[in-house]
N, C-alpha and C positions, 0 to 999 in steps of 0.2 A: 832820360839815360838811354843811351844809344843800346839796342839789343844786340849781344853779340851772336855773330853767325857761325855754327859750328856746321861740320861736314853733313851731318845727319839732317841739320835744317836745309841745307843747300841742295842735298839729294831730295827731300821731299818737295822743295819748291820746284827743283827742276822736274821732278815727275809730274808735279800738277799742272804746271804751265805748259811744259814742251809736250808730254806725251798726253796728258788727260787735261783739256781745258775746263772739264768740270769735277769738282771733288767727286771721290769713290763714295759708293753709299753709305759705308761704315762712317766716313767723315762727315757725309752730308747730315747724319744722324746728332753727330755732336755739335755742329754749328746749327741745328734746329733750335735749340735751346740757348744760345747766345748771341747770334749775329743775324743770318738772313732770315727772312720771313718763310714761312712755308711756301708760299705762293711762287716763290722765285727758285724752290729746288728742283732740279732736273734729275731724273733717275736714267740710268742707262744700262742696259743689260750686258754691256762690255766688260769683261773683267778686267782688273788692274795689272798692269804690266808686272812682270816677274823680274825682281832685280837682278836675278842670276842671268836672265837673258842680254844684260848690259855687259856681261863680264868678256873679255876677248876669248876668242875658240881657243886659243893657245894656251888659256891655264889650264894646267893638269888636272885641277881638282873639278874641272866641269866638263870633262870628256863626253863623248857620245857613248851611249850605252853600249856593252858588250855585243859582238855579234850573234845571231840567232844559234848559231852552232856551239857557242859556250855551254858548258855542262851545266853552269848557274843558271840558265835561262832555257831549258828544255820546254818544247810545248806540252799541254796538258795531256796526258793518255786518256784512254777509255776507261781504264782500269782506275786512274785517279778520279776520273770523272763519276765513276760509280760509287767510289768511296766518299766522295763529297755529297752527293745525294743520299747516300744511306746514313750519313753523320746528320743530315738536315733533316730527312724524314726516316727515321729507323722502323717505325712501325708500317708505315705505308709500303715501305721496300719489301719489308718481310712478308707482308700479306700479299702483295703482288707476286713475289717470287714463289709462296706457297702454292697459289692459285696456278700460276703456270706450270710448275712442275705437277700439280694433281691433273691437271689438262693432258700433260704428256703422257702420264701413267694412264689416265683414262682411255686416250687414243691407242697406246701400246697395249692395253688390255683388250679392247675392242678388237684390234688387229688380229690378236691371238686369238680370241673367242671365234672370229670370221673364218681363220684360216684352219684351226685345228677342230672346231666343232661345226661348221658350216659347209667347208669346202673338203676337208680330207675325210670327214667321218662318211661321206657320201660318195667318195671319188670311185667307188667300186659299181656304183649303180649309174646306168644310163641317165640323162639329164632330165628326161621327162619323169621318170620315177624318183630322181633326187627332189625334183620341185616339189612334189606331192610329200615327201617325206619330212623336208623341211618345215612345211605348213604343219604336218601331223606332230611334229616334237615342238614346234611354237606351241600349239594349243595343248601339249601334253605337259610340258615341264616349265615352260615361260609365262604364259597366258593361259592357265588351266579352262579348258572347255571341254568337257569328255565328248559330246554329241559332235563337234566339229574335228577333234582328234582321230575319232574312229572313223568319221567320213574320210578324211584325209589318208589313213591308214590302209582302208579298202580301196581308194582310187590307186594309192601306191601300189597294190596288189595288183589290180586291173592293169596299171602301166607296164607292170612287170611281166605280165603275161602276154601282153601286145609286144613289147622288146623281145620276146623270146628267151627270157631269163630262164634258167633252170630251175625247176619246182622245188628240188630238193637241194639247191645250193645254201650255204651259209646265208647268204643275203637275203634271200626269199624267206626261208625259215626263221630269219630273225626278224622280219618284219611281224610274223604271227606271234612269236614268242613276246614281241614288244605289246602288241594289242593284248595279249594275255594279261601281262604285267600292268597295263593302264587298267584293265578290268578288275584285277585283285586291289589295286591300289585305291578305286574308287569304292572300293566295297561289294562289287558285284561277284563275288567269290566264284559262284555258280556259272556265271558265263565264262570266268577265266577257265575253270575245268573244261567246259564244252570246247574252248578253242584248244586246248591243250590236248585233248582227247583227239580231236580231228587230226591234229598233227601227228599224233604217236600212231594213229591209224593209219595214215598215208604212207608215213616212214617205214613202217613195218611191211605193209605191203610191198613197197619196193625192194626191201632187203630180201622177203622170203619169196618174191616171186622171180625164178630164174629167166622168164621171157622178157622183163621189162629192163630195157636198155642193152646195149652191145655187152660182150664179154671184157674186153678191156675197160670199159667206161664201170661196169659193176667192180671189177677188182679195185679199182682206184677210188671208188666213192664207198663202198661197202663198210669200211671200218668208219669213216667219218658219220655216215647217216646211222649206224647203228650206235654210235657214240650220242647222237642227238636223242636217239630213242631213249636210252638210260637217262641222260639227264632230263629229259621231259617226264619220265616215268618218277623220276625221284621228287620232281616238282609235284606231280599230282599225288604223290603220297602225302606231300607236306601239307597241300591244301586240304585233302580228305580228312587229314587229322586235326585242321584247324577246328576250333570252338564253333566257328559260325556253319560249319557242315557237321562235324563230329562223326563221322564215319570211319571208325577205325579199323574194321575189317578190310575195307577198300584201300585203307592207306597201307596196311600191312601187306597186302596183296601186291601194291605196285611197288613197293619198298623191295620185297622179297623178290620180285620178278627182276629189278634192276639189278640187284647184288647178283642173283644167280646168272644172269645175262653176262654179267661182267666176269664173273670167275669161270665161266664156261668158254668166252673168247679168249680168256688167258691161257687156259688149259689147251685150246686148240691150236693157238700159235706156239705154245712149247712144244706140242707135239709134232705139229706140221712142218712149224717154221713159218716167218713171215715171207711170204710170196712176194716176187718181184713185181713192183707196181702196185701192191696192195693198198697204199695210202695210209693217211695217218690214222691213229687209234687215241683214245683217250689217255690222256696224261695221268702219270701217278698219284697226283693230287687230286684230279677230277674221280679217279678209281677210290681215292680215300675217302673224297666228300660221299660216295654214294653209300659205302660200307658205316660212315658215321652217322647217315640220316637214319639206317636201319638201327644202328646202335642206340640212337637218341629215342627211337620210337619205342624200343624195348624198355629202355631206361624209364620212359615217362609211365609204362604201365607195370614198372617194378617187376620186369621180367631180366633182373641182373645177370642170371646165369647166360642168359642169351645175348645181353649186350659185351660183357666182357670179352668174349671172343672176336665180336665186331672191331671195337677199340683197339685190340691187340694187334689186328691185322693191320688197321688204318694208320697206327703209329709209324711205322717204318716207311710209309707212302708219304708223310709229311715231313718237310725238310726242318732239320733240327735248328735251323737259323730262323724258322718261322714261329711267331708268337702262338699260334694255333696249336703247334706241339704241345705246348703248357697246358692248354684246355684239354686235348686229348687224354694227356697222361693223368690230369686231375681226375676227368669222368672215368677212366679204368681204374683207378684207385677207389673211388665210390663204389663201383660194381663189385670189385672184388671184396670189398668191406661188407657189403649187404648182400653176399651170395646167398641164394635160397633155392639151390638147385634140388629138384625132387630126386629122392632116394633112387640109386639104381642098382640092379641086383648084381652082386658081387663086385662093386666099387664102392669103397668107404667114402663118405662124406666129409669134405676136410673141416678141420676144426676151426673154431672162432678164432683162437688165437693164430693160426698161420695164415687165415685170411687177412686179419688185421696186420700182419707183419708185411704181408704182401702189398696190401693198400699203402702202408707207410713206406716202403719202397718206391713204389711208382709216384708218390707225392713228391718224396725227397728228389727224386729225379727230374720232375718238375722244375723243382726249385733251382735245381744245377743249371737248367736250360736257361732259366730267367737270369741267375747270374752271369752265364755266358754271353747274354745277349745285352748286358749293361753296355750302355755308351755306344752300341751299334746301331748302324743307319737302318737296319732290319726293325729294330725294336718299335712296337706300336703299343697303343693304349691297352689292347687286349693282354700284353704282358704283364701290366700291374694289376689289372682286375683278375686275372687268373691266378697272377700269383697270390692275392690278398686272400681268394676261395681256398686255394691250397693250404695255405696257413691256418684258417678256420677250420677246414677239414681235419688238418692234423691234429687240432685241438681236440676234435671230435673223436679221433682215433684213440687218443691218450685218454680222453675222459672214459671211453668203452673199455680200456685196459685197466681204467682205476688209478692212473697216474695224474693226481689232480694238479699236482706244481707244474709238470709239463703241459698239461691242457691249459692252464692259466697263462702259462708262456706264450703258448700258439695264438690263443684267442687274443691276447694283447697286441702282439706283433701284427695279426691280421687286421685288428680295428684300426690300429694306428697307421698301416699302409693303406687302408681305405680312406681314413680321413685326409691324408696326403693327396691321392689322387681323386677326391671326390666320389669314390665308390660307396653311395649310401646303403645298399644291400649288404655289403661286407661290414659297414660299422654298425648295423642293426643285428647281423648275425653274430658279430664278436660281442657284442654287447649281452646278448639273450646267453651266449656261453659263461660269461662271466658271472651273470646273475644266477645261473643255474648252478654253478660252483658255490656261490656264496650261499645259498639254501642250504646245500649239501653239507656245510661244514657246521 
């Protein structure tokens, strides 16, 4: 029978004979099992012709691709490439991005630290002094080594003297105070006291000797140096009262001197007025801190009748937008509630009820300051702790008056607030108050 030739047969034969004298690899595999022996198979790397390439170019179905300017064939952008890489390797890309951001943040933080804590912190010092102080700060705070820190602080003072810096300038006095702070930090409180005593002695000698320095210089610097004397004396009082020294008499002496000096200077300025070019003096908050230090000293010794007036004078000097105002008002309320003033001839002692009423008034003022600071930028953690202590103290005041229901309410609120802010002492005090009430029922 004669085989009928179809168009597909003609096309296949024509492709095989004309374009490809040897069969395609796929066709060779078919022939291997039927006709040609394996030894006569010839493989070629050339791909078979595309039938579409035989079509005329005028055929509208097989025109050339659209030009690259067509919106359907845009070149791949960087953003698209990143998306493609992220889809292919999401974990690796995320990790690499996080590491890059971390490195950028680290470099930015290092630059900030170098600028503000290495360069600007010592900008007011000559470079030879600044070099020594940078090393001293490094061994003081970054890589603690007391001997090396002390060595470079002393070298910094020596360089300051060589450079002609004013011995009573804030910069030079600041180096000495930093050295005293280091000694206190490492437990050498006695050495810290000695350093501060030397600073106080030198500053007082300059203030009290009219022959030292020119008239204009003394007028411009007297207030500032006297303020340093007050601050150093307050710090000496705190160190003397420390348990590691325990010299309460010296502590009281230094604190009383500081407060007396402040009050005398305030009185002088009110009487004579601030003279032209007299220079800066202590700020109101610094004066309040000196009064508070002496009040805390009396409070610790249960001399509440001496502590209360000092707290009362310190409160107006502290801004009502400062959380420390809550602490001062709370301390004042305690001193008023526990008044134990000795009898004075001709002056009747205040009753216990009036003392507690005054204490409750100041405690509630403290809570009002706390409410006013809710959501404000000035609010700090001191607000929460001071508020919790005030609530527990209000429970104590109510218990002293015999109002057990009111006392239970305040103890509970103080304990709950202490729990929220993680103030363990407040939780302990609140629990003790509630347990005490349970025993009395």
